[in-house]
N, C-alpha and C positions, 0 to 999 in steps of 0.2 A: 754663548753660541755652543750647540751641540751636533756634530756631523755624525750622520748616519751613513755607514758604506754605502756606495752606489757606484755603477759601472759607468753612469753618465757624467758628463761635464769635463772630460779630459781635452785639452787643447794640444795640437801638434805645435811645438816649438822649434824643432829642427828635425831633420830627415831621420828618423828612429828613435825620436825623443818626444815623448808626452807628458804634460805636467796637468795637475789639478790643485788648485789650492783647496784645502780641507776647511781650516777655520782661521780665523784673523781677528786681532784686535786693534787696540788704538796703537800699539806700538811693535807688535810682532806679527808675523804669519807663517803658517805651517803648509807645506806642500808636499805632494808626492809626486814622485816622478817614476815612469815607466820607460825602460831605454832597452833598446835593441841591440844585440851583439852586433860589433862592428860600426856603431854610431858614435859619434864624436862631439864633444861640446868644445867648441875652438877657444883659445886664449881669449879671456875677456876680464874686466873690472867693473865694479860698482859701489856705489856707496854704502851700499847695506852690509852689515856684517852677517854671516852664514854659517849655521852650524848643520852638519848632516849625519845620518846614519843608515848604512847599508842594511837593507832587509833580506836581499837575496841577491845572487849573483857575483860578479867581479869586475872591478872598475881599475883602471890606472888613472890616478889623481894627481895632479900636480898644482901645487900651491906655491908659488913665486918659484924658488930653484929646487923646491923639495918634490921629488917624485915617487910615489908608493902604489904598490898593489893593495886594493881595498878589499876586504873579504866580508861576508855577512857578519853582523854583532860589531863591525868597527866603526868609528865616528871619526869626523874632523871638524875643523873650524878655520874659517877663511876671514882675515881680518878685512874691513872695510877698505876698498880701492887697492887689494892685493891681485895681481894677474892669477888667474886659475883656468885650468882646461881638465877634460876629462875625455879617457878612451875606454869605450865599453868592450869589456874583453868575453863577456857573456850577458845573456839576458839579464837584466837586473831592475830592482826596486830600491829606490831610495827615498827617505824623508827629510826633508830640510827646513830648518826654520830661518826666516830672515828678519831682521830688525835695522832700522825702521821698515814698517810694513812697505812692500812693494808694490806701487800702485798699479803697475803694469801686471800684476798676477792677481789683482783682486777680479772675483767672479761676478758675472752678471746675475747675481740674485740677491734679493734682501736678506738681511741678518735676521 
């Protein structure tokens, strides 16, 4: 699957946070998040392993008991079932990979 950049297809997942799955395969999924300053991702956990990369902006990311400000060019890894949360300190764009595939993030389109 090859993804061509488009402004269409973003889903509002929380106030101030939109996501769009870019590509996915049998075992992993790549998603872009656009997050507005002041929005928050509340504490949560899921069975998916998650890695991310901040393209732009500034976020405070908490994974378990570890909390850090993340700047553009920095990345993170969240083990499966680990509680994590984020506070969006500036308008931000992040890319994240989930494994296994998050069924709830699959787009309504054919491969």
